[in-house]
C-alpha positions, -999 to 999 in steps of 0.1 A, spaced: 493 823 41 516 816 10 542 837 -4 550 833 -37 561 854 -70 564 844 -107 598 851 -112 632 846 -89 638 887 -96 607 902 -85 593 905 -50 569 882 -35 531 886 -30 513 871 -1 482 847 -9 464 840 21 434 819 27 404 828 49 394 796 71 357 795 80 350 778 113 315 760 112 313 764 149 316 804 149 284 807 132 256 818 155 231 793 143 255 766 148 262 776 185 227 781 190 219 741 176 249 731 195 233 748 229 199 735 219 217 699 213 233 703 250 199 711 266 181 681 250 211 656 256 210 669 294 169 662 295 177 627 280 204 621 307 181 636 336 154 612 326 174 581 324 196 593 350 186 564 377 201 541 348 232 558 336 238 567 370 249 534 379 275 531 353 292 561 360 326 565 370 319 596 394 281 595 391 276 625 420 296 644 393 274 634 364 241 646 381 260 680 390 272 684 353 239 677 339 229 707 359 257 730 342 251 722 310 214 730 315 222 764 330 245 774 303 276 771 326 293 742 304 288 722 273 291 687 267 317 690 244 344 715 243 381 723 233 409 707 249 429 736 261 469 730 257 495 742 274 474 761 297 462 783 270 438 785 237 444 792 204 428 814 179 396 790 176 360 804 178 351 808 215 325 778 231 315 769 264 340 748 283 334 710 278 324 682 299 344 659 278 367 673 252 376 666 216 398 640 220 378 621 248 371 581 243 405 582 222 423 550 227 456 569 230 476 573 260 498 603 253 490 629 226 511 657 217 502 695 217 503 694 180 480 668 174 455 683 204 459 717 185 451 700 151 422 681 164 405 710 181 409 728 146 390 702 129 365 704 152 360 738 149 360 740 111 340 709 106 317 710 131 286 689 133 263 676 161 271 640 151 305 647 164 291 660 198 272 624 195 302 604 190 322 620 216 296 615 240 288 577 228 324 569 229 332 582 266 298 580 280 312 567 314 335 597 321 304 621 320 306 624 358 345 638 356 
């Protein structure tokens, strides 16, 4: 929101901008779920090979079924300060929005911004990118 006025002697008016989160659209949520199921089925088919390269292989198998049964998603928000910001609700993720980034420490403001951008500009390619960057972490 921005408060502004045309003169220093008049009271200001409140201007707000409505932010539309792409991920809040029911069709996009449905597509994200379909993507999760398709990725899970692909992982299940190739699990004997992928299993060998996982840091926690048995967790990987368990995560496939958590996603297939709808308890989790492959990618979700990174939670900061033990709470969630005002973003559209999605399933908790096996990976999060900062998975695969090559940084050691990220402050809460940056995490909130990355979560915000993920929700605002969501597209299925984002999930593919995050999974591709951190595919060895799918068992955690």
